All heavy atoms as TSV, in Angstrom:
chain	resi	resn	atom	element	x	y	z
A	1	MET	N	N	54.892	13.188	20.400
A	1	MET	CA	C	53.437	13.182	20.509
A	1	MET	C	C	52.821	13.899	19.297
A	1	MET	O	O	51.792	13.464	18.789
A	1	MET	CB	C	53.012	13.854	21.804
A	1	MET	CG	C	51.520	13.841	22.001
A	1	MET	SD	S	51.134	14.215	23.693
A	1	MET	CE	C	49.449	14.559	23.571
A	2	LEU	N	N	53.437	14.980	18.874
A	2	LEU	CA	C	52.935	15.698	17.716
A	2	LEU	C	C	53.011	14.834	16.465
A	2	LEU	O	O	52.108	14.859	15.626
A	2	LEU	CB	C	53.716	16.997	17.511
A	2	LEU	CG	C	53.234	17.911	16.399
A	2	LEU	CD1	C	51.784	18.304	16.622
A	2	LEU	CD2	C	54.105	19.144	16.314
A	3	GLN	N	N	54.038	14.017	16.358
A	3	GLN	CA	C	54.180	13.131	15.202
A	3	GLN	C	C	53.101	12.051	15.209
A	3	GLN	O	O	52.587	11.672	14.156
A	3	GLN	CB	C	55.575	12.504	15.171
A	3	GLN	CG	C	56.657	13.493	14.801
A	3	GLN	CD	C	58.037	12.853	14.826
A	3	GLN	OE1	O	58.212	11.786	15.419
A	3	GLN	NE2	N	58.999	13.501	14.197
A	4	LYS	N	N	52.752	11.559	16.408
A	4	LYS	CA	C	51.678	10.571	16.509
A	4	LYS	C	C	50.359	11.172	16.041
A	4	LYS	O	O	49.598	10.556	15.299
A	4	LYS	CB	C	51.520	10.084	17.946
A	4	LYS	CG	C	52.442	8.994	18.338
A	4	LYS	CD	C	52.066	8.494	19.732
A	4	LYS	CE	C	52.839	7.264	20.088
A	4	LYS	NZ	N	52.467	6.748	21.410
A	5	PHE	N	N	50.086	12.394	16.495
A	5	PHE	CA	C	48.843	13.067	16.099
A	5	PHE	C	C	48.821	13.307	14.594
A	5	PHE	O	O	47.811	13.087	13.940
A	5	PHE	CB	C	48.701	14.388	16.857
A	5	PHE	CG	C	47.454	15.150	16.487
A	5	PHE	CD1	C	46.200	14.700	16.889
A	5	PHE	CD2	C	47.525	16.303	15.731
A	5	PHE	CE1	C	45.060	15.382	16.542
A	5	PHE	CE2	C	46.385	16.994	15.377
A	5	PHE	CZ	C	45.150	16.538	15.794
A	6	GLN	N	N	49.952	13.752	14.062
A	6	GLN	CA	C	50.043	13.998	12.627
A	6	GLN	C	C	49.837	12.696	11.850
A	6	GLN	O	O	49.131	12.671	10.850
A	6	GLN	CB	C	51.393	14.612	12.276
A	6	GLN	CG	C	51.535	14.989	10.823
A	6	GLN	CD	C	52.908	15.585	10.525
A	6	GLN	OE1	O	53.816	15.526	11.342
A	6	GLN	NE2	N	53.046	16.151	9.349
A	7	GLY	N	N	50.425	11.616	12.321
A	7	GLY	CA	C	50.244	10.320	11.674
A	7	GLY	C	C	48.802	9.858	11.725
A	7	GLY	O	O	48.272	9.305	10.755
A	8	TYR	N	N	48.137	10.114	12.864
A	8	TYR	CA	C	46.730	9.742	13.009
A	8	TYR	C	C	45.859	10.519	12.025
A	8	TYR	O	O	44.996	9.953	11.348
A	8	TYR	CB	C	46.270	10.002	14.446
A	8	TYR	CG	C	44.794	9.800	14.663
A	8	TYR	CD1	C	44.258	8.515	14.752
A	8	TYR	CD2	C	43.931	10.879	14.766
A	8	TYR	CE1	C	42.908	8.324	14.947
A	8	TYR	CE2	C	42.577	10.701	14.951
A	8	TYR	CZ	C	42.073	9.420	15.043
A	8	TYR	OH	O	40.723	9.239	15.229
A	9	VAL	N	N	46.083	11.821	11.938
A	9	VAL	CA	C	45.283	12.656	11.045
A	9	VAL	C	C	45.513	12.255	9.597
A	9	VAL	O	O	44.570	12.124	8.811
A	9	VAL	CB	C	45.612	14.150	11.271
A	9	VAL	CG1	C	44.960	15.018	10.196
A	9	VAL	CG2	C	45.157	14.591	12.652
A	10	LEU	N	N	46.752	12.025	9.232
A	10	LEU	CA	C	47.052	11.635	7.850
A	10	LEU	C	C	46.462	10.270	7.518
A	10	LEU	O	O	46.015	10.034	6.394
A	10	LEU	CB	C	48.565	11.644	7.608
A	10	LEU	CG	C	49.218	13.029	7.571
A	10	LEU	CD1	C	50.726	12.897	7.417
A	10	LEU	CD2	C	48.636	13.877	6.462
A	11	SER	N	N	46.445	9.362	8.485
A	11	SER	CA	C	45.869	8.042	8.229
A	11	SER	C	C	44.366	8.133	7.985
A	11	SER	O	O	43.808	7.356	7.226
A	11	SER	CB	C	46.165	7.090	9.392
A	11	SER	OG	O	45.394	7.437	10.533
A	12	LYS	N	N	43.702	9.087	8.631
A	12	LYS	CA	C	42.258	9.258	8.424
A	12	LYS	C	C	41.962	9.773	7.021
A	12	LYS	O	O	40.937	9.460	6.440
A	12	LYS	CB	C	41.658	10.212	9.467
A	12	LYS	CG	C	41.647	9.636	10.857
A	12	LYS	CD	C	40.786	8.391	10.907
A	12	LYS	CE	C	40.816	7.767	12.267
A	12	LYS	NZ	N	40.154	6.479	12.309
A	13	PHE	N	N	42.870	10.589	6.479
A	13	PHE	CA	C	42.666	11.082	5.127
A	13	PHE	C	C	42.927	9.998	4.096
A	13	PHE	O	O	42.396	10.040	2.996
A	13	PHE	CB	C	43.571	12.289	4.843
A	13	PHE	CG	C	43.073	13.560	5.461
A	13	PHE	CD1	C	43.800	14.200	6.443
A	13	PHE	CD2	C	41.883	14.113	5.051
A	13	PHE	CE1	C	43.350	15.374	7.019
A	13	PHE	CE2	C	41.414	15.294	5.616
A	13	PHE	CZ	C	42.157	15.921	6.599
A	14	LYS	N	N	43.718	9.009	4.432
A	14	LYS	CA	C	44.062	7.962	3.477
A	14	LYS	C	C	43.044	6.823	3.469
A	14	LYS	O	O	43.034	6.015	2.563
A	14	LYS	CB	C	45.455	7.404	3.790
A	14	LYS	CG	C	46.555	8.400	3.504
A	14	LYS	CD	C	47.913	7.827	3.833
A	14	LYS	CE	C	49.008	8.850	3.613
A	14	LYS	NZ	N	50.321	8.339	3.988
A	15	GLU	N	N	42.208	6.746	4.497
A	15	GLU	CA	C	41.222	5.666	4.562
A	15	GLU	C	C	40.177	5.849	3.472
A	15	GLU	O	O	39.784	6.952	3.134
A	15	GLU	CB	C	40.539	5.644	5.929
A	15	GLU	CG	C	41.430	5.137	7.033
A	15	GLU	CD	C	40.696	5.032	8.353
A	15	GLU	OE1	O	39.457	5.177	8.370
A	15	GLU	OE2	O	41.363	4.812	9.360
A	16	GLU	N	N	39.704	4.741	2.944
A	16	GLU	CA	C	38.720	4.787	1.871
A	16	GLU	C	C	37.369	4.242	2.313
A	16	GLU	O	O	36.503	4.010	1.492
A	16	GLU	CB	C	39.244	4.014	0.664
A	16	GLU	CG	C	40.484	4.632	0.052
A	16	GLU	CD	C	40.960	3.886	-1.171
A	16	GLU	OE1	O	40.267	2.960	-1.614
A	16	GLU	OE2	O	42.029	4.235	-1.684
A	17	LYS	N	N	37.177	4.032	3.610
A	17	LYS	CA	C	35.902	3.497	4.081
A	17	LYS	C	C	34.760	4.466	3.809
A	17	LYS	O	O	33.668	4.057	3.464
A	17	LYS	CB	C	35.974	3.227	5.581
A	17	LYS	CG	C	36.868	2.086	5.959
A	17	LYS	CD	C	36.894	1.902	7.460
A	17	LYS	CE	C	37.866	0.829	7.864
A	17	LYS	NZ	N	37.995	0.710	9.310
A	18	GLY	N	N	34.999	5.746	3.956
A	18	GLY	CA	C	33.949	6.739	3.750
A	18	GLY	C	C	33.629	6.979	2.291
A	18	GLY	O	O	32.615	7.593	1.968
A	19	GLN	N	N	34.472	6.502	1.417
A	19	GLN	CA	C	34.262	6.731	-0.014
A	19	GLN	C	C	32.965	6.085	-0.485
A	19	GLN	O	O	32.206	6.677	-1.248
A	19	GLN	CB	C	35.442	6.196	-0.814
A	19	GLN	CG	C	35.320	6.419	-2.306
A	19	GLN	CD	C	36.516	5.865	-3.057
A	19	GLN	OE1	O	37.434	5.334	-2.463
A	19	GLN	NE2	N	36.493	5.990	-4.356
A	20	GLY	N	N	32.688	4.883	-0.044
A	20	GLY	CA	C	31.459	4.195	-0.433
A	20	GLY	C	C	30.228	4.941	0.050
A	20	GLY	O	O	29.233	5.040	-0.667
A	21	MET	N	N	30.295	5.482	1.261
A	21	MET	CA	C	29.163	6.229	1.799
A	21	MET	C	C	28.908	7.495	0.978
A	21	MET	O	O	27.765	7.864	0.735
A	21	MET	CB	C	29.415	6.589	3.264
A	21	MET	CG	C	29.505	5.387	4.177
A	21	MET	SD	S	27.992	4.415	4.174
A	21	MET	CE	C	26.926	5.507	5.062
A	22	VAL	N	N	29.974	8.143	0.555
A	22	VAL	CA	C	29.817	9.345	-0.269
A	22	VAL	C	C	29.180	8.985	-1.601
A	22	VAL	O	O	28.293	9.696	-2.098
A	22	VAL	CB	C	31.184	10.042	-0.476
A	22	VAL	CG1	C	31.073	11.152	-1.498
A	22	VAL	CG2	C	31.717	10.568	0.842
A	23	GLU	N	N	29.583	7.878	-2.181
A	23	GLU	CA	C	28.993	7.451	-3.450
A	23	GLU	C	C	27.510	7.151	-3.288
A	23	GLU	O	O	26.689	7.535	-4.130
A	23	GLU	CB	C	29.730	6.230	-3.984
A	23	GLU	CG	C	31.133	6.546	-4.451
A	23	GLU	CD	C	31.935	5.309	-4.801
A	23	GLU	OE1	O	31.426	4.184	-4.582
A	23	GLU	OE2	O	33.055	5.470	-5.293
A	24	TYR	N	N	27.147	6.468	-2.203
A	24	TYR	CA	C	25.735	6.188	-1.957
A	24	TYR	C	C	24.958	7.482	-1.746
A	24	TYR	O	O	23.822	7.622	-2.216
A	24	TYR	CB	C	25.553	5.275	-0.748
A	24	TYR	CG	C	25.902	3.835	-1.024
A	24	TYR	CD1	C	26.813	3.153	-0.227
A	24	TYR	CD2	C	25.324	3.147	-2.081
A	24	TYR	CE1	C	27.144	1.831	-0.481
A	24	TYR	CE2	C	25.640	1.827	-2.341
A	24	TYR	CZ	C	26.548	1.171	-1.535
A	24	TYR	OH	O	26.863	-0.127	-1.782
A	25	ALA	N	N	25.540	8.437	-1.049
A	25	ALA	CA	C	24.866	9.712	-0.821
A	25	ALA	C	C	24.644	10.444	-2.136
A	25	ALA	O	O	23.581	11.039	-2.349
A	25	ALA	CB	C	25.686	10.569	0.140
A	26	LEU	N	N	25.632	10.403	-3.019
A	26	LEU	CA	C	25.464	11.045	-4.331
A	26	LEU	C	C	24.367	10.373	-5.144
A	26	LEU	O	O	23.558	11.043	-5.792
A	26	LEU	CB	C	26.782	11.015	-5.105
A	26	LEU	CG	C	27.867	11.955	-4.603
A	26	LEU	CD1	C	29.172	11.689	-5.344
A	26	LEU	CD2	C	27.443	13.390	-4.773
A	27	ILE	N	N	24.326	9.049	-5.106
A	27	ILE	CA	C	23.286	8.316	-5.839
A	27	ILE	C	C	21.910	8.661	-5.288
A	27	ILE	O	O	20.969	8.922	-6.045
A	27	ILE	CB	C	23.553	6.795	-5.790
A	27	ILE	CG1	C	24.796	6.465	-6.608
A	27	ILE	CG2	C	22.347	6.014	-6.286
A	27	ILE	CD1	C	25.284	5.049	-6.439
A	28	ILE	N	N	21.774	8.682	-3.970
A	28	ILE	CA	C	20.486	9.017	-3.354
A	28	ILE	C	C	20.085	10.442	-3.714
A	28	ILE	O	O	18.919	10.717	-4.002
A	28	ILE	CB	C	20.552	8.818	-1.829
A	28	ILE	CG1	C	20.634	7.322	-1.506
A	28	ILE	CG2	C	19.355	9.447	-1.136
A	28	ILE	CD1	C	20.910	7.022	-0.063
A	29	GLY	N	N	21.057	11.346	-3.725
A	29	GLY	CA	C	20.763	12.729	-4.097
A	29	GLY	C	C	20.281	12.836	-5.532
A	29	GLY	O	O	19.304	13.538	-5.816
A	30	LEU	N	N	20.944	12.136	-6.442
A	30	LEU	CA	C	20.532	12.177	-7.849
A	30	LEU	C	C	19.163	11.546	-8.051
A	30	LEU	O	O	18.336	12.068	-8.808
A	30	LEU	CB	C	21.571	11.478	-8.719
A	30	LEU	CG	C	22.910	12.208	-8.870
A	30	LEU	CD1	C	23.900	11.336	-9.627
A	30	LEU	CD2	C	22.715	13.531	-9.568
A	31	VAL	N	N	18.901	10.445	-7.385
A	31	VAL	CA	C	17.596	9.788	-7.506
A	31	VAL	C	C	16.499	10.702	-6.973
A	31	VAL	O	O	15.430	10.825	-7.582
A	31	VAL	CB	C	17.594	8.428	-6.772
A	31	VAL	CG1	C	16.193	7.882	-6.619
A	31	VAL	CG2	C	18.484	7.443	-7.510
A	32	SER	N	N	16.764	11.382	-5.866
A	32	SER	CA	C	15.741	12.275	-5.316
A	32	SER	C	C	15.479	13.451	-6.254
A	32	SER	O	O	14.332	13.884	-6.394
A	32	SER	CB	C	16.139	12.762	-3.924
A	32	SER	OG	O	17.323	13.534	-3.995
A	33	ILE	N	N	16.515	13.962	-6.910
A	33	ILE	CA	C	16.317	15.046	-7.876
A	33	ILE	C	C	15.454	14.574	-9.040
A	33	ILE	O	O	14.542	15.281	-9.485
A	33	ILE	CB	C	17.674	15.587	-8.367
A	33	ILE	CG1	C	18.359	16.351	-7.239
A	33	ILE	CG2	C	17.504	16.466	-9.595
A	33	ILE	CD1	C	19.785	16.746	-7.549
A	34	VAL	N	N	15.702	13.361	-9.522
A	34	VAL	CA	C	14.906	12.814	-10.626
A	34	VAL	C	C	13.457	12.611	-10.195
A	34	VAL	O	O	12.526	12.943	-10.945
A	34	VAL	CB	C	15.524	11.492	-11.139
A	34	VAL	CG1	C	14.593	10.778	-12.092
A	34	VAL	CG2	C	16.865	11.765	-11.804
A	35	VAL	N	N	13.256	12.097	-8.996
A	35	VAL	CA	C	11.889	11.869	-8.507
A	35	VAL	C	C	11.141	13.192	-8.389
A	35	VAL	O	O	9.969	13.296	-8.787
A	35	VAL	CB	C	11.909	11.118	-7.161
A	35	VAL	CG1	C	10.556	11.135	-6.487
A	35	VAL	CG2	C	12.384	9.686	-7.362
A	36	ILE	N	N	11.803	14.204	-7.855
A	36	ILE	CA	C	11.155	15.512	-7.717
A	36	ILE	C	C	10.820	16.084	-9.092
A	36	ILE	O	O	9.728	16.628	-9.302
A	36	ILE	CB	C	12.054	16.469	-6.909
A	36	ILE	CG1	C	12.102	16.019	-5.453
A	36	ILE	CG2	C	11.559	17.906	-7.016
A	36	ILE	CD1	C	13.126	16.741	-4.610
A	37	ALA	N	N	11.730	15.950	-10.048
A	37	ALA	CA	C	11.477	16.457	-11.398
A	37	ALA	C	C	10.289	15.746	-12.036
A	37	ALA	O	O	9.442	16.384	-12.672
A	37	ALA	CB	C	12.726	16.296	-12.263
A	38	VAL	N	N	10.211	14.435	-11.869
A	38	VAL	CA	C	9.090	13.673	-12.437
A	38	VAL	C	C	7.780	14.095	-11.785
A	38	VAL	O	O	6.766	14.266	-12.473
A	38	VAL	CB	C	9.339	12.158	-12.281
A	38	VAL	CG1	C	8.084	11.362	-12.566
A	38	VAL	CG2	C	10.471	11.723	-13.189
A	39	LEU	N	N	7.791	14.283	-10.473
A	39	LEU	CA	C	6.565	14.698	-9.800
A	39	LEU	C	C	6.126	16.091	-10.227
A	39	LEU	O	O	4.928	16.357	-10.358
A	39	LEU	CB	C	6.748	14.647	-8.281
A	39	LEU	CG	C	6.797	13.246	-7.684
A	39	LEU	CD1	C	7.086	13.317	-6.194
A	39	LEU	CD2	C	5.502	12.513	-7.931
A	40	VAL	N	N	7.086	16.981	-10.448
A	40	VAL	CA	C	6.739	18.331	-10.896
A	40	VAL	C	C	6.141	18.275	-12.304
A	40	VAL	O	O	5.157	18.961	-12.601
A	40	VAL	CB	C	7.983	19.254	-10.854
A	40	VAL	CG1	C	7.746	20.536	-11.618
A	40	VAL	CG2	C	8.361	19.548	-9.414
A	41	LEU	N	N	6.718	17.444	-13.154
A	41	LEU	CA	C	6.224	17.364	-14.531
A	41	LEU	C	C	4.894	16.629	-14.630
A	41	LEU	O	O	4.018	17.017	-15.402
A	41	LEU	CB	C	7.264	16.686	-15.422
A	41	LEU	CG	C	8.560	17.474	-15.642
A	41	LEU	CD1	C	9.563	16.626	-16.421
A	41	LEU	CD2	C	8.277	18.760	-16.383
A	42	LEU	N	N	4.748	15.556	-13.882
A	42	LEU	CA	C	3.539	14.730	-13.989
A	42	LEU	C	C	2.500	15.037	-12.918
A	42	LEU	O	O	1.417	14.447	-12.929
A	42	LEU	CB	C	3.915	13.252	-13.924
A	42	LEU	CG	C	4.802	12.734	-15.053
A	42	LEU	CD1	C	5.097	11.263	-14.843
A	42	LEU	CD2	C	4.154	12.952	-16.405
A	43	GLY	N	N	2.817	15.937	-12.016
A	43	GLY	CA	C	1.911	16.257	-10.913
A	43	GLY	C	C	0.526	16.662	-11.352
A	43	GLY	O	O	-0.481	16.130	-10.850
A	44	PRO	N	N	0.409	17.600	-12.281
A	44	PRO	CA	C	-0.941	18.000	-12.709
A	44	PRO	C	C	-1.730	16.857	-13.357
A	44	PRO	O	O	-2.934	16.732	-13.136
A	44	PRO	CB	C	-0.658	19.105	-13.734
A	44	PRO	CG	C	0.680	19.652	-13.346
A	44	PRO	CD	C	1.441	18.475	-12.827
A	45	ALA	N	N	-1.078	16.012	-14.116
A	45	ALA	CA	C	-1.770	14.883	-14.752
A	45	ALA	C	C	-2.240	13.883	-13.696
A	45	ALA	O	O	-3.366	13.367	-13.778
A	45	ALA	CB	C	-0.851	14.198	-15.760
A	46	ILE	N	N	-1.392	13.628	-12.718
A	46	ILE	CA	C	-1.773	12.697	-11.642
A	46	ILE	C	C	-2.924	13.283	-10.836
A	46	ILE	O	O	-3.885	12.581	-10.483
A	46	ILE	CB	C	-0.565	12.387	-10.749
A	46	ILE	CG1	C	0.487	11.613	-11.549
A	46	ILE	CG2	C	-0.973	11.618	-9.506
A	46	ILE	CD1	C	1.808	11.437	-10.826
A	47	SER	N	N	-2.857	14.565	-10.558
A	47	SER	CA	C	-3.926	15.233	-9.818
A	47	SER	C	C	-5.241	15.170	-10.580
A	47	SER	O	O	-6.304	14.946	-9.984
A	47	SER	CB	C	-3.530	16.681	-9.544
A	47	SER	OG	O	-4.560	17.354	-8.887
A	48	ALA	N	N	-5.181	15.360	-11.877
A	48	ALA	CA	C	-6.395	15.291	-12.694
A	48	ALA	C	C	-6.997	13.892	-12.673
A	48	ALA	O	O	-8.227	13.739	-12.600
A	48	ALA	CB	C	-6.083	15.712	-14.129
A	49	LYS	N	N	-6.156	12.869	-12.728
A	49	LYS	CA	C	-6.668	11.491	-12.680
A	49	LYS	C	C	-7.347	11.213	-11.341
A	49	LYS	O	O	-8.416	10.591	-11.291
A	49	LYS	CB	C	-5.535	10.487	-12.898
A	49	LYS	CG	C	-5.010	10.468	-14.298
A	49	LYS	CD	C	-6.059	9.952	-15.263
A	49	LYS	CE	C	-5.519	9.936	-16.669
A	49	LYS	NZ	N	-6.530	9.612	-17.660
A	50	PHE	N	N	-6.722	11.669	-10.242
A	50	PHE	CA	C	-7.343	11.465	-8.932
A	50	PHE	C	C	-8.660	12.236	-8.838
A	50	PHE	O	O	-9.632	11.744	-8.246
A	50	PHE	CB	C	-6.401	11.887	-7.806
A	50	PHE	CG	C	-5.422	10.816	-7.413
A	50	PHE	CD1	C	-4.067	10.995	-7.623
A	50	PHE	CD2	C	-5.849	9.636	-6.840
A	50	PHE	CE1	C	-3.151	10.012	-7.269
A	50	PHE	CE2	C	-4.952	8.651	-6.479
A	50	PHE	CZ	C	-3.601	8.836	-6.703
A	51	GLN	N	N	-8.721	13.411	-9.416
A	51	GLN	CA	C	-9.963	14.179	-9.406
A	51	GLN	C	C	-11.042	13.463	-10.216
A	51	GLN	O	O	-12.206	13.447	-9.830
A	51	GLN	CB	C	-9.724	15.584	-9.951
A	51	GLN	CG	C	-10.880	16.534	-9.713
A	51	GLN	CD	C	-11.168	16.724	-8.237
A	51	GLN	OE1	O	-10.258	16.888	-7.439
A	51	GLN	NE2	N	-12.433	16.692	-7.881
A	52	ASP	N	N	-10.659	12.854	-11.326
A	52	ASP	CA	C	-11.612	12.066	-12.117
A	52	ASP	C	C	-12.146	10.891	-11.305
A	52	ASP	O	O	-13.343	10.582	-11.358
A	52	ASP	CB	C	-10.947	11.530	-13.392
A	52	ASP	CG	C	-10.635	12.650	-14.382
A	52	ASP	OD1	O	-11.203	13.752	-14.258
A	52	ASP	OD2	O	-9.810	12.392	-15.284
A	53	ILE	N	N	-11.288	10.243	-10.547
A	53	ILE	CA	C	-11.716	9.121	-9.701
A	53	ILE	C	C	-12.679	9.603	-8.627
A	53	ILE	O	O	-13.715	8.971	-8.374
A	53	ILE	CB	C	-10.496	8.413	-9.091
A	53	ILE	CG1	C	-9.670	7.734	-10.181
A	53	ILE	CG2	C	-10.908	7.421	-8.027
A	53	ILE	CD1	C	-8.319	7.225	-9.717
A	54	ILE	N	N	-12.343	10.749	-8.013
A	54	ILE	CA	C	-13.207	11.292	-6.967
A	54	ILE	C	C	-14.577	11.655	-7.541
A	54	ILE	O	O	-15.626	11.363	-6.948
A	54	ILE	CB	C	-12.548	12.533	-6.311
A	54	ILE	CG1	C	-11.348	12.082	-5.489
A	54	ILE	CG2	C	-13.538	13.295	-5.446
A	54	ILE	CD1	C	-10.475	13.222	-4.998
A	55	ASN	N	N	-14.576	12.271	-8.716
A	55	ASN	CA	C	-15.846	12.656	-9.357
A	55	ASN	C	C	-16.665	11.428	-9.735
A	55	ASN	O	O	-17.883	11.435	-9.653
A	55	ASN	CB	C	-15.585	13.531	-10.579
A	55	ASN	CG	C	-15.043	14.877	-10.193
A	55	ASN	OD1	O	-15.243	15.363	-9.083
A	55	ASN	ND2	N	-14.343	15.506	-11.124
A	56	ALA	N	N	-15.996	10.342	-10.149
A	56	ALA	CA	C	-16.707	9.131	-10.533
A	56	ALA	C	C	-17.323	8.441	-9.310
A	56	ALA	O	O	-18.355	7.784	-9.428
A	56	ALA	CB	C	-15.747	8.186	-11.242
A	57	LEU	N	N	-16.705	8.588	-8.154
A	57	LEU	CA	C	-17.217	7.961	-6.947
A	57	LEU	C	C	-18.402	8.718	-6.346
A	57	LEU	O	O	-19.142	8.141	-5.552
A	57	LEU	CB	C	-16.111	7.839	-5.896
A	57	LEU	CG	C	-14.987	6.852	-6.235
A	57	LEU	CD1	C	-13.892	6.923	-5.197
A	57	LEU	CD2	C	-15.533	5.445	-6.349
A	58	LYS	N	N	-18.578	9.964	-6.716
A	58	LYS	CA	C	-19.681	10.750	-6.140
A	58	LYS	C	C	-21.001	10.407	-6.694
A	58	LYS	O	O	-21.506	9.910	-7.453
A	58	LYS	CB	C	-19.428	12.237	-6.365
A	58	LYS	CG	C	-18.326	12.761	-5.507
A	58	LYS	CD	C	-18.167	14.253	-5.700
A	58	LYS	CE	C	-17.060	14.766	-4.803
A	58	LYS	NZ	N	-16.845	16.185	-4.955
């Protein structure tokens, strides 16, 4: 029974199904970091443009 359990655990480590999910998670993480960086850098400029629009509508 212990050998069956050991074989089961080792087979789970050898499976590569989760590898694709990890790659997608890394890509999503990197994309989110880039988006946050762009928003931090361009945030004041975007805010100023929206303020200009609001002022023009008044």
